[in-house]
C-alpha positions in Angstrom: -20.0 41.3 4.4 -21.3 39.4 7.6 -25.0 41.0 7.0 -26.4 43.2 10.0 -29.1 41.5 12.2 -31.4 44.6 11.2 -31.0 44.2 8.0 -32.2 40.5 7.4 -35.4 41.3 10.2 -36.2 44.1 7.6 -36.0 41.7 4.6 -37.3 39.0 6.2 -40.5 40.8 7.1 -41.2 43.2 4.1 -41.2 39.5 1.7 -43.1 37.6 4.2 -46.2 39.4 2.9 -45.3 39.2 -0.7 -45.1 35.7 0.2 -48.4 35.7 1.7 -50.3 36.7 -1.1 -48.7 34.9 -3.6 -49.8 32.1 -1.3 -53.3 33.4 -1.5 -53.5 33.6 -5.8 -51.7 29.9 -5.5 -49.0 31.1 -7.6 -46.0 28.4 -8.5 -44.0 30.2 -11.3 -40.5 30.1 -10.5 -39.9 33.6 -11.4 -42.2 34.7 -8.5 -40.5 33.6 -5.9 -36.8 34.2 -8.0 -38.5 37.9 -7.6 -39.5 38.0 -4.1 -35.6 37.0 -3.2 -34.1 39.6 -5.6 -36.5 42.4 -3.6 -35.2 41.2 -0.5 -31.3 40.8 -1.4 -31.9 44.7 -2.8 -33.7 45.6 0.7 -31.0 43.7 3.0 -28.2 46.0 0.7 -29.6 48.7 1.0 -30.4 48.7 4.9 -26.6 47.2 5.5 -24.9 50.0 3.5 -26.7 52.7 5.8 -25.4 51.2 8.5 -29.3 50.7 10.3 -29.1 49.3 13.7 -32.4 50.1 15.0 -35.0 47.8 14.4 -37.3 50.9 14.4 -35.4 52.7 11.5 -34.9 49.7 9.7 -38.5 49.2 9.4 -39.2 52.3 8.0 -36.7 52.4 5.9 -37.6 49.6 4.1 -41.1 50.4 4.2 -39.9 54.1 2.5 -37.9 51.8 -0.5 -40.4 49.1 -1.0 -43.8 49.7 -0.1 -43.8 53.8 -0.3 -40.9 54.0 -3.9 -43.0 55.7 -6.2 -45.8 55.7 -4.4 -45.7 58.6 -1.9 -48.4 60.8 -3.4 -50.0 58.3 -6.1 -53.3 57.0 -4.1 -53.4 60.3 -2.2 -54.1 62.0 -5.7 -55.9 59.8 -7.8 -58.6 59.7 -4.7 -58.3 63.7 -4.4 -59.2 64.0 -7.7 -61.9 61.5 -8.2 -63.5 64.2 -5.4 -62.3 67.4 -7.5 -59.9 67.9 -4.8 -56.4 69.3 -4.8 -54.2 67.6 -2.2 -50.4 68.1 -0.9 -48.7 66.7 0.9 -46.1 68.5 2.8 -45.0 66.4 5.1 -43.1 64.6 2.1 -41.0 68.0 1.9 -37.3 66.8 1.1 -36.4 68.4 4.3 -38.9 67.3 6.9 -38.4 63.5 5.6 -34.3 64.0 6.3 -34.8 65.3 10.2 -37.8 63.0 10.7 -35.0 60.0 9.8 -31.8 61.7 12.1 -34.4 61.2 15.1 -34.1 58.7 17.7 -36.8 55.9 17.7 -38.5 56.6 20.6 -39.8 60.2 19.8 -41.2 58.0 16.6 -43.4 54.9 18.6 -44.6 54.4 21.6 -46.8 51.4 23.2 -49.3 53.8 23.6 -51.5 54.4 20.4 -51.8 58.1 21.3 -48.2 59.0 22.1 -47.0 57.9 18.4 -45.7 60.9 16.4 -44.6 62.9 19.9 -43.1 65.1 18.3 -45.5 66.5 15.6 -48.4 66.4 18.2 -46.6 68.8 20.7 -45.8 71.1 18.6 -49.9 71.2 16.5 -51.3 71.2 19.8 -50.4 75.4 19.5 -52.0 75.6 17.2 -55.3 73.0 17.5 -57.7 71.6 19.6 -56.4 68.7 21.3 -59.7 66.6 20.2 -57.9 67.0 16.6 -54.7 66.3 17.5 -55.6 63.2 19.3 -58.2 62.4 17.5 -58.0 58.1 16.5 -56.2 57.0 13.4 -58.8 57.1 10.1 -57.3 55.6 7.5 -56.6 56.7 3.9 -55.9 55.4 0.7 -57.2 53.5 -1.9 -60.1 51.5 -0.6 -61.7 48.9 -2.8 -63.9 48.1 -0.6 -66.4 49.1 -3.8 -66.1 45.4 -5.2 -68.5 44.2 -2.3 -71.5 45.7 -3.8 -70.6 44.9 -7.2 -69.5 40.9 -6.0 -71.6 39.3 -8.7 -70.0 41.3 -12.1 -66.1 40.5 -10.5 -67.0 37.0 -9.1 -68.2 36.4 -13.2 -65.4 38.2 -14.5 -62.8 35.6 -12.1 -64.9 32.6 -13.8 -64.3 33.9 -16.8 -60.6 33.9 -16.3 -60.6 30.5 -14.4 -62.1 29.1 -17.9 -59.2 30.6 -20.1 -56.7 28.8 -18.0 -54.1 31.6 -18.8 -52.7 31.9 -15.6 -53.2 28.9 -14.2 -51.5 26.8 -17.6 -48.2 29.2 -16.4 -48.0 28.2 -12.8 -49.4 32.2 -12.0 -52.4 30.6 -9.6 -54.3 28.0 -8.9 -57.1 27.1 -10.3 -58.6 26.1 -6.7 -57.6 29.1 -5.2 -59.0 31.4 -8.0 -62.7 29.5 -8.2 -62.4 30.4 -4.0 -62.2 33.8 -5.2 -64.7 33.8 -7.5 -67.2 32.7 -5.4 -66.2 34.8 -2.4 -68.5 37.2 -3.8 -69.7 39.8 -1.0 -68.2 37.9 1.7 -64.6 38.3 0.5 -61.9 39.5 3.0 -60.6 43.1 1.8 -57.3 40.8 0.7 -59.7 38.4 -1.2 -60.6 41.5 -2.4 -57.7 42.8 -3.3 -56.2 39.6 -4.9 -58.8 39.2 -7.1 -58.6 43.2 -8.6 -55.0 41.7 -9.1 -55.6 38.3 -11.4 -58.3 40.8 -13.2 -55.7 43.0 -13.5 -53.0 40.5 -14.6 -54.9 38.6 -16.9 -55.7 41.4 -18.6 -51.9 42.3 -19.1 -51.0 39.2 -20.0 -54.6 38.8 -22.9 -52.7 41.9 -24.6 -49.2 40.8 -24.6 -50.4 37.8 -25.7 -52.3 38.6 -28.2 -54.9 36.4 -27.9 -58.2 38.9 -26.7 -60.1 36.1 -25.2 -60.4 37.2 -21.8 -60.8 41.2 -22.8 -63.7 39.5 -24.7 -65.2 37.8 -22.2 -64.9 40.9 -19.8 -66.8 43.1 -22.7 -69.4 40.1 -22.8 -69.5 40.2 -18.6 -69.8 43.6 -19.1 -72.8 44.0 -21.7 -74.8 41.7 -19.9 -74.5 43.4 -16.9 -75.5 47.1 -18.4 -78.5 45.2 -20.2 -80.0 43.8 -16.9 -79.6 47.3 -15.6 
């Protein structure tokens, strides 16, 4: 089947970030690239089946099927419950999503950021003050910048993970990349912090699945030492 140009473009854009993350970790495991290609092939197939020919609609569809898949309410729910808040997401109503999907892309994006979500904002203008409707966007999600205040703790964990060689021996991460993440400390960018947290979680999972316990023990020792110091 002749692929739709939009489908190929959407597949390339969304999997480029995956490859960047793998490169940031120095991951050279062959299964990683295979997984990225599998995601890309599946995404291209979905966009082709939907016969999406508009670039904006293609990007939104791809984001919905990959980045947001099973993730629509997980982060708001976790963050909300941490503050004892019950959060509802009315725009996730299937009827709203289906209606939004039928709208021409000209109603969804604009060169002027204040004019995005035009229909929604014009509707809200009837009920809310303009300074609220057109307020600057404030990001909301699982902010991991709290790692900055515990930089030494996380750096020590990454150092222990590097010593175990669990990830490096399998090609799941590179020694130099892990060392760089471990030494970044409070100067680590948000992307580096996320990468560091990801490899720690991967190390714990691999440690448990292989039943070695070496990394879990080092984590316990590091945590106990931190508690004793404080």
